[in-house]
C-alpha positions in Angstrom: -56.6 6.1 1.3 -56.2 9.0 -1.2 -54.9 8.0 -4.6 -51.9 10.5 -4.4 -50.9 8.8 -1.1 -50.9 5.4 -2.7 -48.8 6.8 -5.5 -46.2 8.1 -3.0 -46.2 4.8 -1.2 -45.7 2.9 -4.4 -42.9 5.2 -5.5 -41.1 4.8 -2.2 -41.4 1.0 -2.3 -40.0 1.1 -5.8 -37.1 3.2 -4.7 -36.4 0.8 -1.8 -36.6 -2.2 -4.1 -34.1 -0.5 -6.6 -31.8 0.3 -3.7 -31.9 -3.3 -2.4 -31.2 -4.7 -5.8 -28.3 -2.2 -6.3 -26.7 -3.2 -3.0 -27.2 -6.9 -3.7 -25.5 -6.5 -7.1 -22.7 -4.5 -5.5 -22.0 -7.2 -2.9 -22.4 -10.0 -5.4 -19.9 -8.4 -7.9 -17.3 -7.5 -5.3 -17.6 -10.8 -3.5 -16.7 -12.6 -6.7 -13.6 -10.6 -7.1 -12.6 -10.9 -3.5 -13.0 -14.7 -3.7 -10.9 -15.3 -6.8 -8.2 -17.9 -6.5 -4.7 -17.2 -7.8 -2.3 -20.1 -8.6 1.3 -19.0 -8.3 4.5 -21.0 -8.5 6.5 -21.2 -5.2 9.2 -18.7 -5.0 12.8 -19.7 -4.3 13.5 -16.6 -2.2 14.6 -17.5 1.3 15.1 -15.3 4.3 18.7 -13.9 4.6 20.6 -14.5 7.9 23.8 -12.5 7.8 24.2 -9.3 9.7 24.6 -7.0 6.7 21.4 -8.4 5.1 19.4 -8.1 8.3 20.5 -4.5 8.7 19.4 -3.9 5.1 16.1 -5.7 5.7 15.4 -3.5 8.8 16.1 -0.4 6.8 13.8 -1.5 3.9 11.0 -2.4 6.3 11.2 0.7 8.5 12.4 3.6 6.2 11.5 2.5 2.7 8.4 0.2 3.0 7.2 1.9 6.2 5.5 -1.3 7.2 4.7 0.1 10.7 2.1 2.4 9.2 -0.3 -0.6 8.8 1.2 -3.2 11.1 2.0 -1.1 14.1 5.2 0.0 15.8 5.6 -3.5 17.3 4.7 -5.1 13.9 2.0 -7.2 15.8 -0.9 -5.7 13.8 -3.2 -2.8 14.2 -6.6 -1.6 13.0 -6.3 0.7 9.9 -10.0 1.5 9.7 -13.1 0.3 11.5 -16.4 1.8 10.2 -19.6 0.0 9.6 -20.3 1.7 6.3 -16.8 1.7 5.0 -15.4 -1.5 6.4 -12.9 -3.0 8.9 -9.3 -3.5 7.8 -6.3 -4.4 9.9 -2.6 -4.9 9.2 -1.9 -8.4 10.4 0.6 -9.6 13.0 4.1 -9.9 11.4 5.8 -11.3 14.5 6.2 -15.0 15.3 3.7 -14.7 18.2 0.2 -16.0 18.2 -1.7 -14.8 15.2 1.6 -14.0 13.4 3.8 -15.5 10.8 5.5 -18.4 12.7 3.7 -21.0 10.6 4.3 -19.2 7.3 7.0 -20.3 5.0 9.3 -17.9 3.2 7.4 -18.7 0.0 4.1 -17.8 1.8 5.5 -14.5 2.8 6.9 -13.8 -0.7 3.5 -14.5 -2.1 1.8 -12.1 0.4 4.3 -9.3 -0.1 4.9 -9.4 -3.8 1.5 -10.7 -5.0 -1.0 -9.9 -2.2 -2.1 -13.6 -2.2 -2.7 -15.8 0.8 -1.2 -19.4 1.1 -4.6 -20.7 -0.1 -4.6 -18.5 -3.2 -7.1 -15.9 -2.1 -6.3 -12.2 -2.6 -5.2 -10.3 0.5 -7.2 -7.1 0.7 -5.5 -3.8 0.9 -2.0 -5.2 0.9 0.1 -2.8 -1.2 1.7 -5.5 -3.4 1.6 -3.2 -6.4 4.5 -1.4 -4.7 6.3 -4.4 -3.3 6.0 -6.4 -6.5 9.2 -4.7 -7.9 11.3 -5.8 -4.9 14.4 -7.7 -6.0 15.1 -11.2 -4.6 18.0 -9.8 -2.6 16.0 -7.0 -1.0 13.0 -9.3 -0.3 15.3 -11.9 1.3 16.7 -9.2 3.5 13.2 -8.1 4.6 12.1 -11.7 5.3 15.3 -12.2 7.3 14.6 -9.1 9.4 10.9 -10.1 10.0 12.0 -13.5 11.2 14.1 -11.8 14.0 11.2 -9.8 15.4 10.3 -10.6 19.0 7.0 -12.6 19.3 3.9 -10.7 20.2 0.6 -12.5 20.7 -2.1 -10.6 18.9 -4.8 -11.9 16.5 -6.3 -9.3 14.2 -9.9 -9.6 13.1 -10.7 -10.7 9.5 -11.5 -7.9 7.1 -15.1 -6.8 6.6 -15.8 -4.6 3.6 -18.8 -2.3 3.8 -20.9 -0.8 1.0 -18.9 2.5 0.7 -15.5 0.7 0.3 -17.1 -1.8 -2.2 -18.5 1.1 -4.2 -15.2 2.9 -4.3 -13.5 -0.3 -5.3 -15.8 -0.9 -8.2 -15.3 2.7 -9.3 -11.6 2.2 -9.4 -11.0 4.6 -6.5 -9.8 2.1 -3.9 -7.3 -0.7 -4.6 -8.8 -3.2 -2.3 -7.5 -6.2 -4.4 -3.9 -5.3 -5.3 -3.5 -8.8 -6.7 -5.5 -7.6 -9.7 -2.9 -4.8 -10.3 0.3 -7.0 -10.1 2.0 -8.7 -13.1 2.4 -12.1 -11.4 4.6 -13.5 -14.2 7.3 -10.9 -14.1 10.5 -11.6 -12.2 11.6 -8.3 -10.6 15.2 -7.0 -10.7 16.5 -3.9 -8.9 18.8 -1.3 -10.5 22.2 -0.8 -8.8 22.0 1.5 -5.7 23.1 5.0 -6.5 22.0 8.5 -7.3 20.2 7.6 -10.5 16.8 8.0 -12.0 16.4 4.2 -12.1 17.2 3.7 -8.4 15.1 6.6 -7.4 12.2 5.2 -9.3 12.7 1.8 -7.5 12.7 3.5 -4.1 9.7 5.6 -4.9 7.8 2.5 -6.0 8.7 0.3 -3.1 8.1 3.3 -0.8 4.4 3.4 -1.9 4.6 7.0 -3.2 2.3 6.1 -6.1 -0.5 4.9 -3.8 -1.1 8.5 -2.8 0.6 10.7 -5.5 -0.6 8.6 -8.5 1.1 6.4 -11.0 3.1 9.4 -12.5 3.4 11.1 -9.1 1.3 14.0 -10.5 -1.1 14.0 -7.6 -4.1 12.6 -9.5 -4.8 9.8 -7.0 -5.5 11.6 -3.8 -6.6 15.3 -3.2 -4.4 15.4 -0.1 -1.3 14.3 -2.0 0.2 17.0 -4.3 1.9 16.8 -7.7 5.6 15.7 -7.1 6.7 16.3 -10.7 8.3 19.5 -12.0 4.8 20.7 -12.6 4.6 21.6 -8.9 8.1 21.3 -7.5 9.8 23.2 -10.3 10.9 25.9 -7.8 12.1 23.5 -5.2 15.8 22.8 -4.6 17.4 19.6 -3.5 17.7 21.2 0.0 14.0 21.9 0.0 13.3 18.2 -0.8 15.7 17.1 2.0 13.9 19.4 4.4 10.5 17.9 3.5 11.7 14.3 3.8 13.8 14.8 7.0 11.9 17.5 8.9 8.4 17.5 7.4 8.6 21.2 6.4 7.9 22.9 3.1 10.1 25.6 1.6 7.7 28.2 3.1 8.2 26.7 6.6 4.7 25.1 6.9 4.5 21.7 8.4 3.6 18.6 6.4 1.0 16.5 8.3 2.7 13.2 9.2 -0.6 11.4 9.0 -0.9 12.3 5.4 2.8 12.0 4.4 4.8 9.5 6.5 7.9 11.6 6.5 8.8 10.5 10.1 9.5 7.1 8.5 11.0 8.4 5.3 13.4 10.7 7.3 15.4 7.5 8.1 16.4 7.2 4.4 20.1 7.7 3.6 21.3 10.8 1.9 22.0 8.8 -1.2 18.5 7.4 -1.2 16.9 10.8 -0.8 19.1 12.2 -3.6 18.1 9.2 -5.9 14.4 9.9 -5.3 15.0 13.6 -5.9 16.8 12.8 -9.2 13.9 10.7 -10.2 11.3 13.3 -9.3 13.2 15.9 -11.2 13.1 13.7 -14.3 9.3 13.6 -14.4 7.8 15.9 -17.0 4.7 17.0 -15.0 1.0 16.7 -15.5 -0.2 17.0 -19.0 -3.0 19.7 -19.1 -5.7 19.2 -21.7 
C-alpha cells in the first residue's frame, strides 16, 4: 500500500476517533444534567372548584398559556417533534385518562408546571416552567381545577429521546431542554392586580410564553422567526395594529402572520383588557441596544 494512502487512512481513523469521543462527551455531559434530582417542598396550592375559578382556569389554559400547542386540542398529548438526529419530544396527556394525570396530586402538578420537575425529582424536558414559574397561587389553582374537569382520554405518549443535534443546541444555550435550570425554585410568585398596567402586561406576556420566542427582553434575539416587539420595531404601530395582529393575525400592511410561528389563534381569545395590558407593557420596553 502506498505511503500516502496509509496517511489518508490514518487521518480518517483519527477524525472518526475524535468524532466518537466528541459525541460520547456530548451525551455524557447532557445526560448528567438531564438526570439531576431536584428536592422541592410540597406546594399548598390546591385545585379550585367554584365556577368562576374554573372559567378563569380555562381562559388561562387556552388563551394565555396556550397549552393545546404542545398537549393537543383534546389535551391528551401529541408529538411535538420526532426526528432521529434532533430527538423525540411529546406533550404528555393532561386528562384523567390512561397515561394522564389521574394519579397525580395537585402538588405533583404544581411541581411540573412551575418547576418542570417530576414527582420523583427529575427534570421534565422542554416543559416551559420558566414562563409558568410566575403564576400566582390563585391562577395556578384555577388552572389545576380546570384540568381536573377535562374528559378522560386514554393516550400514552412515548418517553423523550434526545438526539445529538438537540443536545448540542442545549449545551450551546440555544435550546432550553431543562427549564428546571432556569427557574428560581425558592421564590414564591405573586401576580399584580389585573388591569391595563405595565406590571399586569408583563405578567401575561411571561405566562403566555412570549419570551421563549421573542427573547428575555422581547427584542427578537432568541429566534430569527420572532421579531423585536419593543419600540425598536413596533414604534410605528398603533394599539389598533396590535389588536389586529393578536385577534386576526394580520400586520399593519395587511400581510398574514403564520399561526405556526405565532399562535395568534389562541391569543385571539384574550380579553380586550388583557391585550391592552400587554400592549402597554410592550410600549414600555426601550428596544434593542445597538452596539
